[in-house]
N, C-alpha and C positions, 0 to 999 in steps of 0.2 A: 160589643154592644151593637145590636141591630137598630138601624134608624127607623123612626116612625113616620117616614115620608116616602113618597114614591116619585122617583124622577119622572119628569114630564117629557114631552116631545115637541118638536117644532115642525117637522115634515107633515104635510097635509095627509098623506097616506097613513102615517103612523098615528096622527091625531084621530083619524076616523076609527082606527082599530082600538086605540086606548080609550076613546070615548065610549065605544060600544061596550068594551069590557068593564069600564067603570060603572056603567049602568046595569051590567049583567055579569057580575063577577063569577057566577057559577056556570057560565057558558062552558061546556065541556069540550067544544070542538077544538081539534088541533090547529096549529098555525096553517097547515096546508088548506084547510077549509075556511078559516077566518080570513085568509089572504084576499078572497074575492070581495069582502067588505071594504078592504083598503084599496083595492085596485092595483095591487103589486104582487110580485111573486113571493113565496115564503122566504126564499133566499135573500131577496132585497129587504124584506121586513126584519129578518134576523140581523142583517148588517145594520139597519137603521136602529133597532133596539140597542145593539151594542154601542154604536157610535153616539147616539143621542141620550141614552139613559145610563150607559155604563153597565147594563145588566143584559143577560140573555132574555129572550122572550119567556122561557120557562121560569126563571127567577123573578122577573117582573110580575108575571101573572100570579105566582105564588105569594109574593109580597102583597099584591093587591088583595088577594083573598084573605090574607092574615090581617091586614089593616081593616078590612070589612068585618072580620071576626071580632076585633077589639071593640068596634062600635057596638056590635051585638052583645058582647060580654058586658059592656058598661050598661046596657039596657036590661040586663038580668037574664038573658037567654042562656040556656044550658049548652054545654059543649056538644052534646049529642045533637040538639036542634041545629046548632050552628054548622056542625060538620056536614049534615045532610043538606042544609040549605045552600051551602057554598060548594057543593059538589065533591066533597071528600068521600072516599069509598067506605069509610067507617069513622066512628069517633076516635078510635085509637090512631088512625092515620092523621087525623086533624091534630090531635095532641102531639104526635111525634113531629109534625111539620112546625107546629107552634114552638115546641121546645127547641128544635134545631135553629129556628130563626131568632128567638128571643132568650134562649138559655134557661127557660123554665116553663112549666105547664101553664095553661090559661088561667086557672084559678089563683095560682101564686102570683102571676103577673098582675092580676086585678088588685091583689092586696098590697103589692109593693112597687109595681111598675117595672121598667127595664132595669136589670141589675147594674 
């Protein structure tokens, strides 16, 4: 069962980065580019993500996008619109990521919640 929460950060550098991504979940830039926002090296940020959130950067960002997707689904947006708005390459990539994280496709999740 996937949690519907996103672990937070305490380190100021990580807070800058997670704050930016929280406001811009579709930002496609890799950690190597985002690191300048935080004022730390990508390697330092990866270590901080792991130690403070228990997740890798990739998994944390993926969960952020999926939690943003749930909010959009609840507002009635289509999976296709959500996929493109949140930076997925295709609607099927979005549905696959959603299914991997929550065990069911987005529309089933809406009807019944997390299994």
